[in-house]
PyMOL Python script that loads the backbone (N, CA, C, O; Angstrom):
from pymol import cmd

cmd.read_pdbstr("""\
ATOM      1  N   MET A   1      92.190  31.696 249.016  1.00  0.00           N
ATOM      2  CA  MET A   1      90.527  31.377 248.062  1.00  0.00           C
ATOM      3  C   MET A   1      90.337  32.199 249.137  1.00  0.00           C
ATOM      4  O   MET A   1      90.692  32.168 250.315  1.00  0.00           O
ATOM      5  N   GLU A   2      89.365  33.326 248.105  1.00  0.00           N
ATOM      6  CA  GLU A   2      88.945  34.221 248.362  1.00  0.00           C
ATOM      7  C   GLU A   2      87.217  34.426 248.212  1.00  0.00           C
ATOM      8  O   GLU A   2      86.899  34.383 247.023  1.00  0.00           O
ATOM      9  N   THR A   3      86.296  34.592 248.935  1.00  0.00           N
ATOM     10  CA  THR A   3      85.339  34.464 248.232  1.00  0.00           C
ATOM     11  C   THR A   3      84.295  35.986 248.673  1.00  0.00           C
ATOM     12  O   THR A   3      84.368  36.751 249.634  1.00  0.00           O
ATOM     13  N   ALA A   4      83.559  35.954 247.726  1.00  0.00           N
ATOM     14  CA  ALA A   4      82.841  37.650 247.942  1.00  0.00           C
ATOM     15  C   ALA A   4      81.210  37.288 247.279  1.00  0.00           C
ATOM     16  O   ALA A   4      80.741  36.366 246.612  1.00  0.00           O
ATOM     17  N   ASN A   5      80.794  38.280 247.743  1.00  0.00           N
ATOM     18  CA  ASN A   5      79.225  37.827 247.089  1.00  0.00           C
ATOM     19  C   ASN A   5      78.353  39.018 246.016  1.00  0.00           C
ATOM     20  O   ASN A   5      77.562  39.907 246.332  1.00  0.00           O
ATOM     21  N   ILE A   6      78.761  38.690 244.952  1.00  0.00           N
ATOM     22  CA  ILE A   6      78.622  39.442 243.981  1.00  0.00           C
ATOM     23  C   ILE A   6      77.371  38.928 243.265  1.00  0.00           C
ATOM     24  O   ILE A   6      77.217  37.716 243.113  1.00  0.00           O
ATOM     25  N   MET A   7      76.684  39.605 242.924  1.00  0.00           N
ATOM     26  CA  MET A   7      75.010  39.785 241.958  1.00  0.00           C
ATOM     27  C   MET A   7      74.351  39.024 242.941  1.00  0.00           C
ATOM     28  O   MET A   7      73.920  37.983 242.445  1.00  0.00           O
ATOM     29  N   GLY A   8      73.982  39.189 244.722  1.00  0.00           N
ATOM     30  CA  GLY A   8      73.208  37.894 245.029  1.00  0.00           C
ATOM     31  C   GLY A   8      73.753  36.455 245.275  1.00  0.00           C
ATOM     32  O   GLY A   8      73.098  35.551 245.795  1.00  0.00           O
ATOM     33  N   ARG A   9      75.273  36.346 244.752  1.00  0.00           N
ATOM     34  CA  ARG A   9      75.485  34.979 245.296  1.00  0.00           C
ATOM     35  C   ARG A   9      76.583  34.742 245.104  1.00  0.00           C
ATOM     36  O   ARG A   9      77.124  35.222 244.107  1.00  0.00           O
ATOM     37  N   GLN A  10      77.666  33.492 246.456  1.00  0.00           N
ATOM     38  CA  GLN A  10      78.574  33.575 246.721  1.00  0.00           C
ATOM     39  C   GLN A  10      79.524  32.931 245.672  1.00  0.00           C
ATOM     40  O   GLN A  10      79.556  31.713 245.500  1.00  0.00           O
ATOM     41  N   VAL A  11      80.427  33.957 244.865  1.00  0.00           N
ATOM     42  CA  VAL A  11      81.434  33.495 244.163  1.00  0.00           C
ATOM     43  C   VAL A  11      82.565  32.993 244.955  1.00  0.00           C
ATOM     44  O   VAL A  11      82.757  33.475 246.072  1.00  0.00           O
ATOM     45  N   VAL A  12      83.288  32.127 244.520  1.00  0.00           N
ATOM     46  CA  VAL A  12      84.959  31.535 245.100  1.00  0.00           C
ATOM     47  C   VAL A  12      85.905  32.113 243.987  1.00  0.00           C
ATOM     48  O   VAL A  12      85.785  32.070 242.763  1.00  0.00           O
ATOM     49  N   CYS A  13      86.629  32.524 244.573  1.00  0.00           N
ATOM     50  CA  CYS A  13      87.587  33.523 243.869  1.00  0.00           C
ATOM     51  C   CYS A  13      88.496  32.732 243.327  1.00  0.00           C
ATOM     52  O   CYS A  13      89.163  32.342 244.286  1.00  0.00           O
ATOM     53  N   VAL A  14      88.943  32.238 242.307  1.00  0.00           N
ATOM     54  CA  VAL A  14      90.164  31.152 241.604  1.00  0.00           C
ATOM     55  C   VAL A  14      91.050  31.826 241.200  1.00  0.00           C
ATOM     56  O   VAL A  14      90.790  32.586 240.267  1.00  0.00           O
ATOM     57  N   ARG A  15      92.257  31.798 241.688  1.00  0.00           N
ATOM     58  CA  ARG A  15      93.554  32.937 240.748  1.00  0.00           C
ATOM     59  C   ARG A  15      93.705  31.784 240.073  1.00  0.00           C
ATOM     60  O   ARG A  15      93.594  30.777 240.773  1.00  0.00           O
ATOM     61  N   ARG A  16      93.993  31.564 238.561  1.00  0.00           N
ATOM     62  CA  ARG A  16      94.253  30.949 237.649  1.00  0.00           C
ATOM     63  C   ARG A  16      94.433  31.717 236.277  1.00  0.00           C
ATOM     64  O   ARG A  16      93.573  32.087 235.478  1.00  0.00           O
ATOM     65  N   PRO A  17      96.141  31.875 236.236  1.00  0.00           N
ATOM     66  CA  PRO A  17      96.195  33.358 235.281  1.00  0.00           C
ATOM     67  C   PRO A  17      95.972  33.038 233.686  1.00  0.00           C
ATOM     68  O   PRO A  17      95.697  33.718 232.697  1.00  0.00           O
ATOM     69  N   HIS A  18      96.254  31.534 233.970  1.00  0.00           N
ATOM     70  CA  HIS A  18      95.776  31.174 232.454  1.00  0.00           C
ATOM     71  C   HIS A  18      95.510  29.578 232.434  1.00  0.00           C
ATOM     72  O   HIS A  18      96.214  28.573 232.534  1.00  0.00           O
ATOM     73  N   GLY A  19      93.945  29.894 232.230  1.00  0.00           N
ATOM     74  CA  GLY A  19      93.769  28.711 232.633  1.00  0.00           C
ATOM     75  C   GLY A  19      92.228  28.695 232.170  1.00  0.00           C
ATOM     76  O   GLY A  19      91.884  29.844 231.893  1.00  0.00           O
ATOM     77  N   LEU A  20      90.982  27.573 231.961  1.00  0.00           N
ATOM     78  CA  LEU A  20      89.607  27.582 231.609  1.00  0.00           C
ATOM     79  C   LEU A  20      89.022  28.451 233.031  1.00  0.00           C
ATOM     80  O   LEU A  20      89.400  28.380 234.200  1.00  0.00           O
ATOM     81  N   VAL A  21      87.872  29.342 232.344  1.00  0.00           N
ATOM     82  CA  VAL A  21      86.823  30.108 233.432  1.00  0.00           C
ATOM     83  C   VAL A  21      85.918  29.353 232.824  1.00  0.00           C
ATOM     84  O   VAL A  21      85.676  29.149 231.634  1.00  0.00           O
ATOM     85  N   THR A  22      85.263  28.811 234.221  1.00  0.00           N
ATOM     86  CA  THR A  22      83.867  27.966 233.782  1.00  0.00           C
ATOM     87  C   THR A  22      82.513  29.023 234.440  1.00  0.00           C
ATOM     88  O   THR A  22      82.801  30.135 234.883  1.00  0.00           O
ATOM     89  N   ARG A  23      81.760  28.766 234.437  1.00  0.00           N
ATOM     90  CA  ARG A  23      80.078  29.187 234.741  1.00  0.00           C
ATOM     91  C   ARG A  23      80.264  29.499 236.438  1.00  0.00           C
ATOM     92  O   ARG A  23      79.730  30.368 237.126  1.00  0.00           O
ATOM     93  N   LEU A  24      81.404  28.247 236.870  1.00  0.00           N
ATOM     94  CA  LEU A  24      80.699  28.766 238.277  1.00  0.00           C
ATOM     95  C   LEU A  24      81.843  29.796 239.431  1.00  0.00           C
ATOM     96  O   LEU A  24      81.626  30.352 240.508  1.00  0.00           O
ATOM     97  N   ASP A  25      83.102  29.674 238.541  1.00  0.00           N
ATOM     98  CA  ASP A  25      83.952  30.779 238.776  1.00  0.00           C
ATOM     99  C   ASP A  25      83.894  31.685 238.483  1.00  0.00           C
ATOM    100  O   ASP A  25      83.353  32.142 237.476  1.00  0.00           O
ATOM    101  N   ALA A  26      84.736  32.451 239.727  1.00  0.00           N
ATOM    102  CA  ALA A  26      84.923  33.819 239.690  1.00  0.00           C
ATOM    103  C   ALA A  26      86.363  34.009 239.913  1.00  0.00           C
ATOM    104  O   ALA A  26      86.767  34.015 241.075  1.00  0.00           O
ATOM    105  N   VAL A  27      87.487  34.222 238.584  1.00  0.00           N
ATOM    106  CA  VAL A  27      88.547  34.814 238.793  1.00  0.00           C
ATOM    107  C   VAL A  27      88.968  35.944 239.164  1.00  0.00           C
ATOM    108  O   VAL A  27      88.281  36.951 238.988  1.00  0.00           O
ATOM    109  N   CYS A  28      90.513  35.995 239.911  1.00  0.00           N
ATOM    110  CA  CYS A  28      91.137  36.652 240.915  1.00  0.00           C
ATOM    111  C   CYS A  28      91.552  37.316 239.593  1.00  0.00           C
ATOM    112  O   CYS A  28      91.632  36.808 238.475  1.00  0.00           O
ATOM    113  N   SER A  29      91.835  38.765 240.052  1.00  0.00           N
ATOM    114  CA  SER A  29      92.380  39.627 238.841  1.00  0.00           C
ATOM    115  C   SER A  29      93.061  40.608 239.761  1.00  0.00           C
ATOM    116  O   SER A  29      92.336  41.079 240.638  1.00  0.00           O
ATOM    117  N   PRO A  30      94.510  41.066 239.724  1.00  0.00           N
ATOM    118  CA  PRO A  30      95.132  42.175 240.655  1.00  0.00           C
ATOM    119  C   PRO A  30      94.958  43.090 239.880  1.00  0.00           C
ATOM    120  O   PRO A  30      95.081  44.158 240.480  1.00  0.00           O
ATOM    121  N   ASN A  31      94.616  43.285 238.306  1.00  0.00           N
ATOM    122  CA  ASN A  31      94.369  44.937 238.291  1.00  0.00           C
ATOM    123  C   ASN A  31      93.165  44.880 236.526  1.00  0.00           C
ATOM    124  O   ASN A  31      92.861  44.028 235.691  1.00  0.00           O
ATOM    125  N   ALA A  32      92.891  46.241 236.761  1.00  0.00           N
ATOM    126  CA  ALA A  32      91.361  45.977 235.729  1.00  0.00           C
ATOM    127  C   ALA A  32      91.750  45.328 234.175  1.00  0.00           C
ATOM    128  O   ALA A  32      91.016  44.661 233.445  1.00  0.00           O
ATOM    129  N   LEU A  33      93.350  45.822 233.911  1.00  0.00           N
ATOM    130  CA  LEU A  33      93.171  45.444 232.241  1.00  0.00           C
ATOM    131  C   LEU A  33      93.525  43.874 232.270  1.00  0.00           C
ATOM    132  O   LEU A  33      93.120  43.204 231.320  1.00  0.00           O
ATOM    133  N   ASP A  34      93.995  43.466 232.932  1.00  0.00           N
ATOM    134  CA  ASP A  34      94.085  41.627 233.318  1.00  0.00           C
ATOM    135  C   ASP A  34      93.120  41.025 233.456  1.00  0.00           C
ATOM    136  O   ASP A  34      92.941  39.904 232.978  1.00  0.00           O
ATOM    137  N   ALA A  35      91.869  41.996 234.508  1.00  0.00           N
ATOM    138  CA  ALA A  35      90.843  41.062 234.284  1.00  0.00           C
ATOM    139  C   ALA A  35      89.422  41.311 233.044  1.00  0.00           C
ATOM    140  O   ALA A  35      88.505  40.502 232.902  1.00  0.00           O
ATOM    141  N   GLN A  36      89.608  42.962 232.064  1.00  0.00           N
ATOM    142  CA  GLN A  36      89.219  42.952 231.062  1.00  0.00           C
ATOM    143  C   GLN A  36      89.355  41.936 230.094  1.00  0.00           C
ATOM    144  O   GLN A  36      88.378  41.355 229.621  1.00  0.00           O
ATOM    145  N   ALA A  37      90.975  41.599 229.654  1.00  0.00           N
ATOM    146  CA  ALA A  37      91.276  40.270 229.067  1.00  0.00           C
ATOM    147  C   ALA A  37      90.769  39.414 229.188  1.00  0.00           C
ATOM    148  O   ALA A  37      90.334  38.888 228.164  1.00  0.00           O
ATOM    149  N   LYS A  38      90.555  38.854 230.309  1.00  0.00           N
ATOM    150  CA  LYS A  38      90.011  37.697 231.062  1.00  0.00           C
ATOM    151  C   LYS A  38      88.297  37.475 230.555  1.00  0.00           C
ATOM    152  O   LYS A  38      87.793  36.535 229.940  1.00  0.00           O
ATOM    153  N   CYS A  39      87.836  38.409 230.948  1.00  0.00           N
ATOM    154  CA  CYS A  39      86.584  38.681 230.369  1.00  0.00           C
ATOM    155  C   CYS A  39      86.256  38.834 228.667  1.00  0.00           C
ATOM    156  O   CYS A  39      85.143  38.899 228.145  1.00  0.00           O
ATOM    157  N   ARG A  40      87.160  38.858 228.214  1.00  0.00           N
ATOM    158  CA  ARG A  40      87.216  39.032 226.330  1.00  0.00           C
ATOM    159  C   ARG A  40      87.272  37.403 225.904  1.00  0.00           C
ATOM    160  O   ARG A  40      86.533  36.863 225.081  1.00  0.00           O
ATOM    161  N   GLU A  41      88.173  36.867 226.558  1.00  0.00           N
ATOM    162  CA  GLU A  41      88.393  35.464 226.254  1.00  0.00           C
ATOM    163  C   GLU A  41      87.063  34.838 226.649  1.00  0.00           C
ATOM    164  O   GLU A  41      86.461  34.156 225.820  1.00  0.00           O
ATOM    165  N   VAL A  42      86.525  35.051 227.982  1.00  0.00           N
ATOM    166  CA  VAL A  42      85.369  34.344 228.407  1.00  0.00           C
ATOM    167  C   VAL A  42      84.194  34.650 227.068  1.00  0.00           C
ATOM    168  O   VAL A  42      83.612  33.758 226.451  1.00  0.00           O
ATOM    169  N   ALA A  43      84.078  35.779 226.886  1.00  0.00           N
ATOM    170  CA  ALA A  43      82.768  36.118 225.549  1.00  0.00           C
ATOM    171  C   ALA A  43      83.211  35.842 224.258  1.00  0.00           C
ATOM    172  O   ALA A  43      82.557  35.948 223.221  1.00  0.00           O
ATOM    173  N   ALA A  44      84.394  35.473 224.394  1.00  0.00           N
ATOM    174  CA  ALA A  44      85.124  34.916 223.205  1.00  0.00           C
ATOM    175  C   ALA A  44      84.200  33.457 222.970  1.00  0.00           C
ATOM    176  O   ALA A  44      83.851  33.057 221.860  1.00  0.00           O
ATOM    177  N   ARG A  45      83.887  32.754 224.304  1.00  0.00           N
ATOM    178  CA  ARG A  45      83.625  31.449 223.974  1.00  0.00           C
ATOM    179  C   ARG A  45      81.975  30.919 224.131  1.00  0.00           C
ATOM    180  O   ARG A  45      81.430  29.829 224.305  1.00  0.00           O
ATOM    181  N   GLY A  46      81.491  32.433 223.954  1.00  0.00           N
ATOM    182  CA  GLY A  46      79.892  32.584 224.007  1.00  0.00           C
ATOM    183  C   GLY A  46      78.912  32.703 225.365  1.00  0.00           C
ATOM    184  O   GLY A  46      77.685  32.622 225.424  1.00  0.00           O
ATOM    185  N   MET A  47      79.883  32.922 226.425  1.00  0.00           N
ATOM    186  CA  MET A  47      79.188  33.395 227.647  1.00  0.00           C
ATOM    187  C   MET A  47      79.665  34.532 228.017  1.00  0.00           C
ATOM    188  O   MET A  47      80.709  35.135 227.766  1.00  0.00           O
ATOM    189  N   ALA A  48      78.568  34.787 228.781  1.00  0.00           N
ATOM    190  CA  ALA A  48      78.500  36.136 229.303  1.00  0.00           C
ATOM    191  C   ALA A  48      79.736  36.497 230.714  1.00  0.00           C
ATOM    192  O   ALA A  48      80.108  35.682 231.558  1.00  0.00           O
ATOM    193  N   CYS A  49      80.181  38.033 230.587  1.00  0.00           N
ATOM    194  CA  CYS A  49      81.135  38.346 231.821  1.00  0.00           C
ATOM    195  C   CYS A  49      80.826  39.541 232.280  1.00  0.00           C
ATOM    196  O   CYS A  49      80.250  40.460 231.698  1.00  0.00           O
ATOM    197  N   GLU A  50      81.355  39.464 233.661  1.00  0.00           N
ATOM    198  CA  GLU A  50      81.734  40.883 234.242  1.00  0.00           C
ATOM    199  C   GLU A  50      82.745  41.254 235.033  1.00  0.00           C
ATOM    200  O   GLU A  50      82.874  40.517 236.010  1.00  0.00           O
ATOM    201  N   VAL A  51      83.487  42.113 234.961  1.00  0.00           N
ATOM    202  CA  VAL A  51      84.175  42.415 235.833  1.00  0.00           C
ATOM    203  C   VAL A  51      83.674  43.681 237.213  1.00  0.00           C
ATOM    204  O   VAL A  51      83.448  44.878 237.038  1.00  0.00           O
ATOM    205  N   VAL A  52      83.625  42.995 238.378  1.00  0.00           N
ATOM    206  CA  VAL A  52      83.563  43.433 239.412  1.00  0.00           C
ATOM    207  C   VAL A  52      84.659  43.777 240.178  1.00  0.00           C
ATOM    208  O   VAL A  52      85.644  43.096 239.891  1.00  0.00           O
ATOM    209  N   LYS A  53      84.896  44.845 241.321  1.00  0.00           N
ATOM    210  CA  LYS A  53      85.479  45.063 241.976  1.00  0.00           C
ATOM    211  C   LYS A  53      84.931  45.480 243.176  1.00  0.00           C
ATOM    212  O   LYS A  53      84.071  46.238 243.625  1.00  0.00           O
ATOM    213  N   MET A  54      85.927  44.535 243.575  1.00  0.00           N
ATOM    214  CA  MET A  54      85.197  44.512 245.734  1.00  0.00           C
ATOM    215  C   MET A  54      86.967  44.639 246.258  1.00  0.00           C
ATOM    216  O   MET A  54      87.837  43.770 246.206  1.00  0.00           O
ATOM    217  N   GLY A  55      87.028  45.700 246.629  1.00  0.00           N
ATOM    218  CA  GLY A  55      87.910  46.010 247.016  1.00  0.00           C
ATOM    219  C   GLY A  55      89.454  46.880 246.338  1.00  0.00           C
ATOM    220  O   GLY A  55      89.611  47.948 245.745  1.00  0.00           O
ATOM    221  N   ARG A  56      90.482  45.686 246.836  1.00  0.00           N
ATOM    222  CA  ARG A  56      92.057  45.770 245.676  1.00  0.00           C
ATOM    223  C   ARG A  56      91.439  44.337 244.676  1.00  0.00           C
ATOM    224  O   ARG A  56      92.131  43.857 243.778  1.00  0.00           O
ATOM    225  N   THR A  57      90.396  43.934 244.940  1.00  0.00           N
ATOM    226  CA  THR A  57      90.619  42.502 243.951  1.00  0.00           C
ATOM    227  C   THR A  57      89.497  42.833 242.586  1.00  0.00           C
ATOM    228  O   THR A  57      88.610  43.675 242.729  1.00  0.00           O
ATOM    229  N   TYR A  58      89.646  42.156 241.433  1.00  0.00           N
ATOM    230  CA  TYR A  58      89.095  42.292 240.361  1.00  0.00           C
ATOM    231  C   TYR A  58      87.981  40.976 239.938  1.00  0.00           C
ATOM    232  O   TYR A  58      88.130  40.416 238.852  1.00  0.00           O
ATOM    233  N   TYR A  59      87.199  40.675 240.608  1.00  0.00           N
ATOM    234  CA  TYR A  59      86.137  38.903 239.863  1.00  0.00           C
ATOM    235  C   TYR A  59      85.829  39.299 238.885  1.00  0.00           C
ATOM    236  O   TYR A  59      85.128  40.298 238.726  1.00  0.00           O
ATOM    237  N   VAL A  60      86.313  38.562 237.972  1.00  0.00           N
ATOM    238  CA  VAL A  60      85.452  38.148 236.561  1.00  0.00           C
ATOM    239  C   VAL A  60      84.608  36.982 236.676  1.00  0.00           C
ATOM    240  O   VAL A  60      84.952  35.870 237.077  1.00  0.00           O
ATOM    241  N   VAL A  61      83.233  37.425 236.202  1.00  0.00           N
ATOM    242  CA  VAL A  61      82.164  36.746 236.987  1.00  0.00           C
ATOM    243  C   VAL A  61      81.592  36.094 235.606  1.00  0.00           C
ATOM    244  O   VAL A  61      81.442  36.706 234.549  1.00  0.00           O
ATOM    245  N   VAL A  62      81.359  34.972 235.802  1.00  0.00           N
ATOM    246  CA  VAL A  62      80.704  34.591 234.378  1.00  0.00           C
ATOM    247  C   VAL A  62      79.740  34.403 235.052  1.00  0.00           C
ATOM    248  O   VAL A  62      79.564  34.089 236.229  1.00  0.00           O
ATOM    249  N   ARG A  63      78.857  34.704 233.881  1.00  0.00           N
ATOM    250  CA  ARG A  63      77.334  34.367 233.990  1.00  0.00           C
ATOM    251  C   ARG A  63      76.440  33.496 233.345  1.00  0.00           C
ATOM    252  O   ARG A  63      75.255  33.470 233.678  1.00  0.00           O
TER     253      ARG A  63
END
""", "prot")
cmd.dss("prot")
cmd.show_as("cartoon", "prot")
cmd.util.cbc("prot")
cmd.orient("prot")
């Protein structure tokens, strides 16, 4: 489990390759393509999403 301070809030990174992303999650992603795909999934459900890269990890942050 990783945490990061993104956009002024502490987010916990949940590694879930195929799973529901909730508003409270930031999903860890090993690469940009995977992160963008997860972000599109979230957007398709009507939630705002942003991909943030910190170090070597991509965070898919649901807003």
